[in-house]
C-alpha positions in Angstrom: -8.0 23.3 15.2 -8.2 19.5 15.5 -10.2 18.2 18.4 -8.9 15.2 20.3 -11.2 12.4 20.8 -10.9 11.2 24.4 -13.0 8.1 24.2 -10.8 5.0 23.9 -12.5 2.1 22.1 -10.5 -1.2 22.2 -12.8 -3.4 20.2 -14.7 -3.0 16.9 -18.3 -2.1 17.7 -19.5 -4.7 15.2 -17.6 -7.8 14.1 -18.8 -9.2 10.7 -15.8 -11.2 9.7 -13.7 -13.4 12.0 -9.9 -13.1 11.6 -7.3 -14.8 13.6 -4.8 -12.0 14.2 -2.2 -12.0 16.9 -1.3 -8.5 18.2 1.5 -7.7 20.7 1.8 -5.2 23.5 3.8 -3.0 21.1 0.9 -3.0 18.7 -1.5 -1.8 21.4 0.9 0.8 22.7 1.4 2.1 19.2 -2.2 1.8 18.0 -4.3 3.0 21.0 -4.8 6.3 22.7 -3.0 5.4 25.9 -3.2 7.2 29.2 0.2 8.7 28.5 -1.0 10.2 25.2 -4.5 11.3 26.0 -3.6 14.1 28.5 -1.6 16.3 26.1 -2.6 17.9 22.8 0.0 18.5 20.1 0.5 22.1 19.1 3.6 22.2 17.0 6.8 20.3 16.0 10.1 22.1 15.3 12.3 19.4 13.7 16.0 19.9 13.0 17.9 17.2 11.2 21.5 16.9 10.0 21.8 14.3 7.2 25.2 12.6 6.7 24.5 10.9 3.4 27.8 9.0 3.1 27.1 7.2 6.4 23.3 7.0 6.0 23.1 8.6 9.4 20.9 11.4 10.8 20.9 13.4 14.0 18.8 16.2 15.3 16.3 17.6 17.8 12.6 17.8 17.9 11.0 20.6 20.0 7.5 19.5 20.8 5.0 22.1 21.9 1.9 20.8 23.6 -1.1 21.9 25.6 -2.0 20.2 28.9 -5.6 18.7 28.8 -5.6 16.9 32.1 -3.2 16.0 34.9 -3.7 12.3 35.4 -0.1 11.3 34.4 3.4 12.7 34.6 4.5 10.3 31.9 4.6 11.4 28.3 4.7 8.8 25.6 6.9 9.3 22.5 7.7 6.8 19.7 11.1 6.3 18.0 11.7 3.1 16.2 14.9 1.1 16.4 17.7 1.5 15.3 17.1 5.2 15.9 17.9 6.2 19.5 16.5 8.9 21.8 19.6 10.5 23.3 18.2 13.1 25.6 14.9 14.7 26.7 14.8 18.2 28.4 12.1 20.5 29.7 12.9 24.0 30.9 16.6 23.2 30.4 16.4 20.3 32.8 17.3 16.7 31.8 14.5 14.2 32.1 14.7 10.5 32.7 12.9 8.1 30.4 12.2 4.4 30.1 12.3 2.5 26.8 9.8 -0.3 26.0 10.4 -1.5 22.4 9.8 1.5 20.2 8.0 3.4 23.0 9.7 5.9 25.3 8.0 7.1 28.5 9.4 10.4 29.5 9.1 11.3 33.2 8.2 15.0 33.6 9.5 16.8 36.7 7.4 20.0 36.7 3.7 20.2 37.5 1.6 20.0 34.3 -1.1 22.6 34.7 -4.4 22.2 32.7 -4.5 24.6 29.7 -0.8 25.4 30.1 1.4 25.3 26.9 4.7 23.5 27.4 7.7 22.5 25.4 9.7 19.3 25.4 13.0 19.0 23.5 14.2 15.6 22.3 17.7 14.8 20.9 18.0 11.8 18.7 20.3 10.1 16.2 21.0 6.9 14.3 20.8 5.1 11.0 17.2 5.0 10.1 15.7 2.0 8.4 16.7 1.8 4.7 14.3 0.6 2.1 14.3 -0.2 -1.6 10.6 -0.9 -1.6 9.2 2.5 -1.0 6.4 3.5 -0.7 5.0 0.1 0.2 7.7 -0.2 2.9 8.7 2.7 5.0 12.2 4.1 5.5 14.9 6.1 3.8 15.6 5.5 0.1 19.3 6.2 -0.4 20.3 6.2 -4.1 21.9 8.1 -6.9 20.3 9.8 -9.9 21.3 9.2 -13.5 24.2 11.6 -13.1 25.5 9.6 -10.0 24.5 12.4 -7.7 22.9 11.6 -4.3 19.1 11.2 -4.4 17.4 10.6 -1.1 13.8 10.6 0.2 11.7 9.4 3.1 8.4 7.5 3.1 6.6 6.1 6.1 2.9 5.6 5.7 1.8 2.7 7.8 5.2 2.2 9.4 5.0 5.7 10.9 7.1 8.8 11.1 8.8 7.4 14.2 10.9 5.4 11.8 13.1 8.5 11.5 12.1 11.1 14.1 10.6 11.1 17.6 6.9 12.0 17.7 3.5 11.2 19.0 3.0 8.5 16.4 -0.7 8.1 16.3 -3.0 9.8 13.7 -5.7 11.0 16.0 -3.7 14.0 17.2 -2.0 16.4 14.7 0.0 19.5 15.6 -2.6 22.3 15.5 0.0 24.9 14.4 1.9 22.8 12.0 5.6 22.0 11.9 8.9 23.8 11.2 11.6 21.9 9.4 15.3 22.6 9.4 17.1 20.2 7.1 20.9 20.4 6.8 22.6 18.7 3.8 25.7 19.0 1.7 25.8 22.5 0.1 25.6 21.2 -3.4 22.3 19.5 -2.8 18.8 20.8 -2.2 16.6 19.6 0.7 12.8 19.9 0.2 10.3 19.7 3.0 6.6 20.5 3.4 5.1 23.9 3.3 6.8 27.1 2.2 10.6 27.7 2.1 11.5 30.3 4.6 15.3 30.5 4.4 18.5 28.8 3.2 21.5 29.2 5.5 25.0 28.4 4.2 27.7 27.1 6.5 31.0 27.7 4.7 33.0 25.9 7.3 31.0 22.7 7.3 30.1 23.1 3.6 26.4 22.6 4.3 23.2 24.3 3.7 20.2 24.3 6.1 16.8 24.6 4.4 14.0 26.0 6.6 10.5 25.0 5.7 7.3 25.9 7.5 3.8 24.4 7.6 1.2 26.4 9.5 -1.7 24.0 9.1 -2.2 20.7 11.0 -0.2 17.9 9.4 -0.2 14.2 10.1 3.1 12.6 11.1 3.4 10.4 8.1 2.9 13.3 5.7 6.1 15.0 7.0 8.8 14.4 4.4 12.4 15.0 3.4 13.6 14.8 -0.2 17.3 15.5 -1.1 18.6 15.8 -4.6 20.2 17.8 -7.4 17.0 19.8 -7.8 16.0 22.7 -10.0 12.7 24.4 -9.3 10.1 26.6 -10.9 6.9 28.2 -9.9 3.5 28.6 -11.6 0.7 30.1 -9.5 -2.9 28.9 -9.7 -5.9 31.2 -9.5 -8.3 29.1 -7.5 -11.4 29.2 -5.4 -9.6 30.6 -2.3 -7.3 33.0 -4.1 -3.8 32.6 -5.6 -2.1 29.3 -4.8 1.6 29.1 -5.0 2.5 26.0 -7.0 6.2 24.9 -6.9 7.8 22.1 -8.8 11.1 20.4 -7.9 12.7 18.0 -10.3 16.1 16.6 -11.0 18.1 19.0 -13.2 18.3 16.6 -16.1 14.5 16.0 -16.1 13.5 19.7 -16.2 12.1 19.6 -19.8 10.0 16.5 -19.1 8.7 18.0 -15.9 7.6 21.3 -17.5 5.5 19.3 -19.9 4.1 16.6 -17.5 3.3 18.9 -14.7 0.9 20.9 -16.9 -1.7 18.4 -15.6 -1.6 20.0 -12.2 -3.8 23.0 -13.2 -6.4 20.6 -14.7 -6.3 18.5 -11.5 -6.9 21.6 -9.3 -9.8 22.7 -11.5 -11.4 19.3 -11.2 -10.9 18.7 -7.5 -11.8 22.3 -6.5 -15.1 21.7 -8.4 -15.8 18.4 -6.7 -14.3 18.8 -3.3 -14.0 22.6 -2.7 -10.9 24.8 -2.3 -7.5 23.2 -2.0 -7.1 22.8 1.8 -3.6 24.3 2.3 -3.4 27.6 0.4 -1.2 29.0 3.2 1.3 26.2 2.8 1.4 26.1 -1.0 1.1 23.1 -3.4 4.3 21.4 -4.4 5.4 18.4 -6.5 8.8 16.9 -5.6 10.6 14.3 -7.7 11.6 11.3 -5.6 13.4 7.9 -6.3 10.2 5.9 -5.7 6.7 5.9 -7.2 5.0 8.5 -5.1 3.3 9.5 -1.8 0.7 12.0 -0.6 3.1 14.1 1.5 1.1 17.2 2.5 1.9 20.2 0.3 4.9 18.3 -1.1 3.5 15.5 -3.3 6.2 12.9 -3.9 6.5 12.1 -7.6 8.3 9.2 -9.3 6.0 8.1 -12.1 8.8 8.5 -14.7 6.9 11.3 -16.4 4.5 8.9 -18.0 0.7 8.8 -18.1 -1.1 6.0 -16.3 0.5 4.0 -13.5 4.2 3.8 -14.7 2.7 3.8 -18.2 0.0 1.2 -17.6 -3.8 1.5 -17.3 -5.1 0.0 -14.0 -8.6 -0.1 -15.4 -7.9 -1.8 -18.7 -10.2 0.7 -20.4 -7.8 3.1 -22.0 -9.0 5.9 -19.8 -6.2 5.3 -17.3 -3.6 6.5 -19.9 -5.3 9.9 -20.1 -3.7 11.2 -16.9 -0.6 10.8 -14.8 -1.7 8.5 -12.0 0.7 9.9 -9.4 -0.2 13.6 -10.1 -3.9 12.9 -9.8 -4.1 10.2 -7.1 -1.5 11.7 -4.7 -2.9 15.2 -5.1 -6.4 13.8 -4.4 -5.1 12.9 -1.0 -4.7 16.6 -0.2 -8.4 16.5 0.4 -8.9 12.9 1.6 -5.9 11.9 3.8 -4.3 15.3 4.6 -7.3 17.6 5.0 -9.5 14.8 6.4 -7.4 12.2 8.3 -8.5 8.9 9.9 -8.2 8.8 13.7 -7.2 5.1 13.4 -5.4 3.4 10.5 -8.1 0.8 10.6 -10.3 3.4 8.9 -7.8 4.0 6.1 -10.6 3.7 3.6 -11.4 7.3 4.3 -8.1 8.2 2.6 -8.0 5.6 -0.2 -11.6 5.0 -1.3 -12.3 8.7 -1.8 -8.9 9.3 -3.4 -9.3 6.3 -5.8 -12.7 7.7 -6.7 -11.1 11.1 -7.3 -9.4 9.6 -10.4 -12.8 8.9 -11.9 -14.0 12.3 -11.0 -11.0 13.9 -12.7 -11.7 11.9 -15.9 -15.4 12.9 -15.7 -14.5 16.5 -15.4 -12.0 16.3 -18.3 -13.6 13.8 -20.7 -17.2 13.4 -19.6 -19.3 11.1 -17.4 -18.9 8.0 -19.6 -15.1 8.2 -19.1 -15.4 8.3 -15.3 -17.9 5.5 -15.3 -16.0 3.2 -17.5 -12.8 3.8 -15.6 -14.3 3.0 -12.2 -16.1 -0.1 -13.4 -12.9 -1.2 -15.1 -11.1 -1.1 -11.8 -13.4 -3.8 -10.4 -11.2 -6.5 -11.9 -8.6 -5.6 -9.3 -10.9 -6.3 -6.3 -9.8 -9.3 -4.2 -12.5 -9.5 -1.5 -9.8 -11.2 0.7 -10.7 -9.5 4.0 -12.8 -6.6 5.2 -11.7 -3.1 4.3 -11.8 -1.9 7.9 -9.0 -3.3 10.0 -8.8 -4.0 13.7 -8.9 -0.8 15.9 -6.3 0.3 18.4 -3.5 -2.0 17.2 -2.2 0.0 14.2 -3.8 -2.5 11.8 -5.1 -1.6 8.3 -7.7 -3.6 6.4 -7.7 -5.0 2.9 -6.2 -3.2 0.0 -9.7 -3.4 -1.4 -10.0 0.0 0.3 -8.9 1.3 -3.1 -10.9 -0.3 -5.8 -13.8 -1.8 -3.9 -14.1 1.3 -1.7 -14.2 3.6 -4.7 -16.9 1.3 -6.3 -18.9 1.5 -3.1 -18.9 5.3 -3.4 -19.8 5.1 -7.0 -22.7 2.8 -6.1 -23.9 5.2 -3.4 -23.7 8.1 -5.8 -26.1 6.2 -8.1 -28.3 5.2 -5.2 -28.7 8.9 -4.3 -29.4 9.5 -8.0 -28.6 13.2 -8.0 -25.1 14.4 -9.0 -25.7 17.9 -7.6 -26.4 16.4 -4.2 -23.4 14.1 -4.5 -21.0 17.0 -5.3 -22.3 19.3 -2.6 -22.0 16.4 -0.1 -18.3 15.9 -1.1 -17.7 19.6 -0.6 -19.6 19.5 2.7 -17.5 16.7 3.9 -14.3 18.7 3.3 -15.9 21.8 5.0 -17.4 20.0 8.0 -14.2 17.9 8.7 -11.8 20.7 7.6 -8.3 19.9 9.0 -9.7 17.3 11.4 -9.2 13.7 12.2 -12.3 11.5 11.9 -13.6 8.0 12.4 -15.4 5.9 9.9 -18.6 6.1 12.0 -18.5 9.9 12.0 -18.1 10.1 8.3 -20.8 7.4 7.7 -23.2 9.4 9.8 -22.5 12.5 7.9 -23.2 10.8 4.6 -26.4 9.3 5.9 -27.6 12.6 7.3 -26.7 14.7 4.3 -28.1 12.3 1.7 -31.3 11.5 3.6 -30.6 7.8 2.9 -29.8 5.3 5.7 -26.6 3.8 4.2 -25.6 2.1 7.5 -26.2 -1.4 6.1 -24.4 -0.5 2.9 -21.3 0.6 4.9 -21.5 -2.6 7.0 -21.8 -4.7 3.9 -19.0 -3.2 1.9 -16.5 -2.1 4.6 -17.0 -4.9 7.2 -17.6 -8.0 5.2 -16.2 -9.6 2.0 -19.6 -10.4 0.6 -20.9 -8.7 -2.6 -24.7 -8.4 -2.5 -26.6 -10.4 -5.1 -29.8 -9.0 -6.5 -32.0 -12.0 -7.3 -35.0 -11.5 -9.5 -37.7 -13.4 -11.3 -39.9 -12.3 -14.1 -43.3 -13.8 -14.9 -45.2 -11.9 -17.5 -46.4 -8.8 -15.7 -44.7 -9.4 -12.4 -41.1 -8.6 -11.2 -40.1 -10.5 -8.0 -36.8 -9.4 -6.3 -34.7 -9.5 -3.2 -31.1 -9.2 -1.8 -29.1 -12.3 -1.0 -25.4 -13.0 0.0 -25.6 -10.1 2.4 -25.9 -9.1 6.0 -29.1 -9.4 7.9 -31.7 -6.7 6.9 -29.5 -5.3 4.0 -31.8 -2.8 2.3 -29.9 -0.8 -0.2 -32.3 1.0 -2.8 -31.3 0.7 -6.4 -32.1 1.7 -9.9 -32.9 -0.6 -12.9 -34.3 -0.3 -16.3 -37.6 -2.0 -16.9 -38.9 -2.0 -20.5 -36.2 0.6 -21.1 -37.5 3.0 -18.5 -35.6 3.7 -15.3 -37.3 2.6 -12.1 -36.3 2.8 -8.4 -36.5 -0.4 -6.4 -36.2 -0.9 -2.7 -35.2 -4.6 -2.2 -34.8 -6.2 1.1 -33.7 -9.7 2.1 -37.3 -10.8 1.7 -39.1 -11.2 -1.7 -40.9 -8.2 -3.0 -43.2 -8.0 -6.0 -43.9 -5.3 -8.6 -46.9 -5.8 -10.8 -47.3 -3.9 -14.0 -50.3 -3.4 -16.4 -48.3 -4.8 -19.3 -45.8 -7.6 -20.0 -42.2 -7.2 -19.0 -40.1 -7.5 -22.1 -36.8 -6.1 -20.9 -35.1 -5.8 -17.5 -31.6 -4.5 -16.9 -29.8 -3.8 -13.6 -27.9 -0.5 -13.5 -24.2 -1.4 -14.1 -23.1 1.6 -12.0 -23.9 -0.5 -8.9 -21.1 -2.8 -7.6 -23.4 -5.8 -7.1 -24.0 -9.1 -8.7 -27.4 -9.9 -10.3 -29.0 -13.3 -10.9 -32.2 -14.2 -12.6 -33.9 -17.2 -10.9 -36.5 -19.5 -12.3 
């Protein structure tokens, strides 16, 4: 069960990089744990939606089950973004009044909310949700046709939030402990795919519709709840994994079935690799699923959205420029990696989105390492460095729904690769990754919590390393000077007291150095003829006179 953090922090604890950002009241109401959120704990969503494709219109109800934690407020905050409309709210069959403030609805509860009691709130809603042709980088509904001119529809809402299309507690810190049930009603000739396992399909011969009932029993973040509609065919191929037999289901457009059967063979290799590095797939009870969608992809929990055109690489290209990126289907590997980092372990605030993206980007290299060897993983992750911008810090501003730089992908992954080689023991590194997934299993976490875990487990104080790479745009420079038998060295272009240990090769032998921001000296009994800094480290090096 996910524990709700009740401490509200409105400012970053440390500010390393000044940014002039203007945030609104809506940003604060959306991004912070307000008094009208903190007193109740999500238990379950039961979401029913009718989809009128021809009108790009949806209507439905969401039954929210929650537990009362405290009785400080009789107002309950729900989000639903315009142009969607909240039509009615009821509790115990009594209509409730509510006030709208932008995308925020404050619902006034009439009955006494007793601590530890479990209550239900039913919300009716409808409207034409935001349409997008830029998914997944922009949230909304993608309404399109497949190559046979049959309706092909899907949702995506990371960053923008699930309240784009259904009413919810739209903040990542609190997930429904007992999951979500989904009832999607669509034209009878189409298939509606949701998260979790398919429970039932009900045919309405009068309305000529089918209602697909999907059920997730594990906690799930709002943005990972998905709806995909199309002329799907499906097949199943189970996987014998570390936690038993995992149901693996594949939904593809009918005309793409032959290509899907071939491309999706990579799933078993992916599961082998990630269960080795991270531990068992986190949602055995809810199955693993790939669903073809009309956009590139997204990490929808237990229903990975796939639109990579059945090509290896990223739409057929290698993001690393090394050739290794064409050895795997980027969307299958990357979005599945999010099942561990993003879905199993979820950030409490989107400012800490690096927890999702840095580890998942690094999972691509770990997959390559498992399949093709350590050199493949190393060359791939180093090759990604050319994509780093260093435009702004990786960690964003807290409590205003603000994410940091996209460097959370490539730079964050290279930070992890650097730390792995500072630790210098791959067995420890692997057990730490498994331990992270065990210790924070089905939980929401903050960057500080995860940073502390890594420091404690590794026995190395990485606090300055996290501050340097996550909270500044500076890349540390290792300065050194060689004079016959003496190596002189230090860190520059870094925060105060930066002290990351490192490995180098001196006269072709590996040595461990502990630089600081002050000059240090290493004296040898023989002349230094060769000195090379370990290229696994994402740093710059400079020999000075």
